Structures are given as structure tokens and as C-alpha cells.
DRENPA-3360 file (N, C-alpha, C; in nm, 2 decimals, always signed):
BEGIN
1 = MGKTVPAK = -0.30/+3.64/-5.97/-0.33/+3.61/-5.83/-0.44/+3.69/-5.78 ~ -0.51/+3.64/-5.68/-0.63/+3.71/-5.63/-0.59/+3.83/-5.54 ~ -0.68/+3.92/-5.54/-0.66/+4.04/-5.46/-0.71/+4.01/-5.32 ~ -0.64/+4.06/-5.22/-0.69/+4.04/-5.08/-0.77/+4.16/-5.04 ~ -0.88/+4.13/-4.97/-0.97/+4.24/-4.93/-0.94/+4.27/-4.78 ~ -0.91/+4.40/-4.76/-0.88/+4.43/-4.62/-1.00/+4.42/-4.53 ~ -0.98/+4.38/-4.41/-1.09/+4.36/-4.31/-1.15/+4.49/-4.28 ~ -1.28/+4.49/-4.26/-1.35/+4.61/-4.22/-1.32/+4.65/-4.08;
9 = KTAVDDVS = -1.31/+4.78/-4.05/-1.29/+4.82/-3.92/-1.42/+4.83/-3.84 ~ -1.42/+4.79/-3.72/-1.54/+4.80/-3.64/-1.53/+4.91/-3.53 ~ -1.64/+4.94/-3.47/-1.63/+5.04/-3.37/-1.54/+5.01/-3.25 ~ -1.53/+4.88/-3.22/-1.45/+4.83/-3.11/-1.30/+4.86/-3.15 ~ -1.27/+4.84/-3.28/-1.13/+4.86/-3.32/-1.09/+5.01/-3.31 ~ -1.19/+5.10/-3.34/-1.17/+5.24/-3.32/-1.15/+5.28/-3.18 ~ -1.23/+5.23/-3.09/-1.22/+5.26/-2.95/-1.09/+5.20/-2.89 ~ -1.05/+5.08/-2.93/-0.92/+5.03/-2.89/-0.80/+5.11/-2.94;
17 = QKLFIGTM = -0.81/+5.15/-3.06/-0.70/+5.23/-3.12/-0.69/+5.37/-3.05 ~ -0.81/+5.43/-3.02/-0.81/+5.56/-2.95/-0.75/+5.54/-2.81 ~ -0.79/+5.44/-2.74/-0.75/+5.41/-2.61/-0.59/+5.39/-2.61 ~ -0.54/+5.32/-2.70/-0.40/+5.29/-2.71/-0.32/+5.42/-2.74 ~ -0.37/+5.50/-2.83/-0.30/+5.63/-2.86/-0.31/+5.72/-2.74 ~ -0.42/+5.73/-2.68/-0.43/+5.81/-2.56/-0.34/+5.77/-2.45 ~ -0.33/+5.64/-2.43/-0.24/+5.58/-2.33/-0.09/+5.61/-2.36 ~ -0.06/+5.60/-2.48/+0.08/+5.63/-2.52/+0.12/+5.78/-2.51;
25 = LSLSWQMA = +0.02/+5.86/-2.55/+0.05/+6.01/-2.53/+0.06/+6.04/-2.38 ~ -0.02/+5.99/-2.30/-0.01/+6.01/-2.16/+0.12/+5.96/-2.10 ~ +0.16/+5.84/-2.15/+0.28/+5.78/-2.11/+0.40/+5.86/-2.15 ~ +0.40/+5.93/-2.26/+0.52/+6.00/-2.31/+0.55/+6.12/-2.22 ~ +0.44/+6.20/-2.19/+0.47/+6.32/-2.10/+0.51/+6.27/-1.96 ~ +0.44/+6.17/-1.91/+0.48/+6.12/-1.78/+0.62/+6.07/-1.77 ~ +0.67/+6.00/-1.87/+0.80/+5.95/-1.88/+0.90/+6.07/-1.88 ~ +0.87/+6.17/-1.96/+0.96/+6.29/-1.97/+0.97/+6.36/-1.84;
33 = IAVLVPTV = +0.86/+6.37/-1.77/+0.87/+6.44/-1.63/+0.95/+6.35/-1.54 ~ +0.92/+6.21/-1.54/+0.98/+6.12/-1.45/+1.14/+6.11/-1.47 ~ +1.18/+6.14/-1.59/+1.32/+6.13/-1.62/+1.39/+6.27/-1.60 ~ +1.33/+6.38/-1.64/+1.39/+6.51/-1.64/+1.40/+6.57/-1.50 ~ +1.29/+6.56/-1.42/+1.29/+6.63/-1.29/+1.39/+6.57/-1.20 ~ +1.40/+6.44/-1.17/+1.50/+6.39/-1.08/+1.64/+6.41/-1.13 ~ +1.66/+6.39/-1.26/+1.80/+6.41/-1.32/+1.85/+6.55/-1.31 ~ +1.76/+6.64/-1.36/+1.80/+6.78/-1.35/+1.81/+6.83/-1.21;
41 = GGYQLDNH = +1.72/+6.78/-1.12/+1.73/+6.82/-0.98/+1.86/+6.77/-0.92 ~ +1.89/+6.65/-0.95/+2.02/+6.59/-0.89/+2.14/+6.67/-0.94 ~ +2.14/+6.71/-1.07/+2.25/+6.79/-1.12/+2.26/+6.92/-1.06 ~ +2.14/+6.99/-1.04/+2.15/+7.12/-0.97/+2.19/+7.11/-0.83 ~ +2.15/+7.00/-0.76/+2.19/+6.99/-0.62/+2.34/+6.95/-0.61 ~ +2.39/+6.88/-0.71/+2.54/+6.85/-0.72/+2.61/+6.98/-0.73 ~ +2.57/+7.07/-0.82/+2.63/+7.20/-0.84/+2.63/+7.28/-0.71 ~ +2.52/+7.28/-0.64/+2.50/+7.36/-0.52/+2.59/+7.31/-0.41;
49 = FKTDPYLT = +2.59/+7.18/-0.39/+2.66/+7.12/-0.27/+2.80/+7.07/-0.31 ~ +2.84/+7.08/-0.44/+2.97/+7.04/-0.49/+3.00/+6.89/-0.46 ~ +2.90/+6.81/-0.50/+2.91/+6.66/-0.47/+2.91/+6.58/-0.60 ~ +2.96/+6.64/-0.71/+2.96/+6.57/-0.84/+3.00/+6.43/-0.82 ~ +2.95/+6.34/-0.89/+2.82/+6.32/-0.96/+2.72/+6.24/-0.88 ~ +2.73/+6.24/-0.75/+2.65/+6.15/-0.66/+2.50/+6.18/-0.67 ~ +2.46/+6.30/-0.65/+2.32/+6.33/-0.65/+2.26/+6.32/-0.79 ~ +2.34/+6.34/-0.89/+2.29/+6.32/-1.03/+2.26/+6.17/-1.05;
57 = LVGLTLSV = +2.35/+6.08/-0.99/+2.33/+5.94/-1.00/+2.20/+5.90/-0.92 ~ +2.18/+5.96/-0.81/+2.06/+5.93/-0.73/+1.94/+5.97/-0.81 ~ +1.95/+6.09/-0.88/+1.84/+6.13/-0.96/+1.81/+6.04/-1.08 ~ +1.92/+5.99/-1.14/+1.90/+5.89/-1.25/+1.84/+5.76/-1.19 ~ +1.88/+5.72/-1.08/+1.82/+5.60/-1.02/+1.67/+5.61/-0.99 ~ +1.63/+5.73/-0.94/+1.49/+5.76/-0.91/+1.42/+5.77/-1.05 ~ +1.48/+5.82/-1.15/+1.42/+5.82/-1.28/+1.39/+5.68/-1.33 ~ +1.48/+5.59/-1.32/+1.46/+5.45/-1.36/+1.34/+5.39/-1.29;
65 = IGSVLIIK = +1.34/+5.41/-1.16/+1.24/+5.35/-1.07/+1.10/+5.41/-1.11 ~ +1.10/+5.54/-1.13/+0.97/+5.60/-1.17/+0.92/+5.56/-1.30 ~ +1.02/+5.54/-1.40/+0.98/+5.50/-1.53/+0.92/+5.36/-1.53 ~ +0.98/+5.27/-1.45/+0.93/+5.13/-1.44/+0.79/+5.13/-1.39 ~ +0.77/+5.21/-1.28/+0.63/+5.22/-1.22/+0.53/+5.28/-1.32 ~ +0.57/+5.38/-1.39/+0.47/+5.44/-1.49/+0.44/+5.34/-1.60 ~ +0.54/+5.26/-1.65/+0.51/+5.17/-1.76/+0.42/+5.05/-1.70 ~ +0.45/+5.01/-1.58/+0.38/+4.90/-1.52/+0.23/+4.94/-1.50;
73 = RALNDLNV = +0.21/+5.07/-1.46/+0.07/+5.11/-1.44/+0.00/+5.12/-1.58 ~ +0.07/+5.17/-1.68/+0.00/+5.18/-1.81/-0.03/+5.04/-1.87 ~ +0.06/+4.95/-1.85/+0.03/+4.81/-1.90/-0.09/+4.75/-1.82 ~ -0.09/+4.77/-1.69/-0.21/+4.72/-1.61/-0.34/+4.78/-1.66 ~ -0.34/+4.91/-1.69/-0.46/+4.98/-1.74/-0.50/+4.92/-1.87 ~ -0.41/+4.90/-1.96/-0.44/+4.84/-2.09/-0.49/+4.69/-2.08 ~ -0.43/+4.62/-1.99/-0.47/+4.48/-1.96/-0.61/+4.48/-1.91 ~ -0.65/+4.57/-1.82/-0.78/+4.57/-1.77/-0.88/+4.60/-1.88;
81 = YMMADNAA = -0.85/+4.69/-1.97/-0.94/+4.72/-2.08/-0.95/+4.60/-2.17 ~ -0.84/+4.54/-2.20/-0.84/+4.42/-2.30/-0.92/+4.31/-2.24 ~ -0.91/+4.28/-2.11/-0.99/+4.18/-2.05/-1.14/+4.21/-2.05 ~ -1.17/+4.34/-2.03/-1.31/+4.38/-2.04/-1.36/+4.37/-2.19 ~ -1.27/+4.40/-2.28/-1.31/+4.40/-2.42/-1.33/+4.25/-2.46 ~ -1.24/+4.16/-2.42/-1.26/+4.02/-2.45/-1.39/+3.96/-2.39 ~ -1.42/+4.00/-2.27/-1.54/+3.96/-2.20/-1.66/+4.01/-2.28 ~ -1.65/+4.13/-2.33/-1.77/+4.19/-2.40/-1.78/+4.12/-2.53;
89 = DAAGTKAT = -1.67/+4.09/-2.60/-1.68/+4.01/-2.72/-1.75/+3.88/-2.70 ~ -1.72/+3.81/-2.59/-1.78/+3.68/-2.56/-1.93/+3.69/-2.53 ~ -1.96/+3.81/-2.47/-2.10/+3.83/-2.44/-2.18/+3.89/-2.55 ~ -2.11/+3.94/-2.65/-2.18/+4.01/-2.76/-2.22/+4.15/-2.73 ~ -2.15/+4.21/-2.64/-2.18/+4.35/-2.60/-2.07/+4.44/-2.64 ~ -2.08/+4.57/-2.61/-1.98/+4.67/-2.64/-1.90/+4.70/-2.51 ~ -1.77/+4.69/-2.53/-1.68/+4.72/-2.41/-1.66/+4.87/-2.39 ~ -1.65/+4.92/-2.27/-1.62/+5.06/-2.24/-1.49/+5.06/-2.16;
97 = PPKK = -1.41/+5.16/-2.18/-1.28/+5.17/-2.11/-1.31/+5.18/-1.96 ~ -1.22/+5.12/-1.88/-1.24/+5.13/-1.73/-1.23/+5.27/-1.68 ~ -1.31/+5.30/-1.58/-1.31/+5.43/-1.52/-1.20/+5.43/-1.41 ~ -1.13/+5.55/-1.39/-1.03/+5.56/-1.29/-1.09/+5.61/-1.16;
% end
């Protein structure tokens, strides 16, 4: 059987991969903060006011809402870049990540 030759990487592939990795690393710490701060804060407030488990549940609810918003923003950022990348491919130019 014939050997398959792997496709050569291009500069655009490297930029896309770096952008994706950077976005995921940013997403990971943002998610950690969005989940831990409201949850731990709710737990501490429950202990202080003796309202177990109501404020912890409020914190968890805020965590879910915050997580959804963070993921939505990250997906929008990646979509903007991918649309610019596709337009650059069609025009035969190099795409650059969108500026914030």
C-alpha cells in the first residue's frame, strides 16, 4: 500500500493554532474564577448568616450564568477571526487576529 504524505503546515495554520491555544488558556482561568468566586463567596456568606444552602445555590447560579457568558464571548472572538481568515484566504492575503 502507498504511504500517505502529511500536509505541510502553513503560517496561517500556525497563527490559527496559536490563537486557539491562547483562547483556551484564557478561557480556563476565566472559567475557574467565574466558578470559584461566586460559589466560595456564597458558601462563606451562608456560614456567616446561617442560611445554608441558599446563598451557595445563588453563587452556583451566578457561576453558571458567568460561564455561559464567558464561553459565548470566546466563541464570538474565534468566529470573528475565522471569518477574517476565510476572507483573507479568498483574497489571497494573510489574516491577522482581530484587535480588542
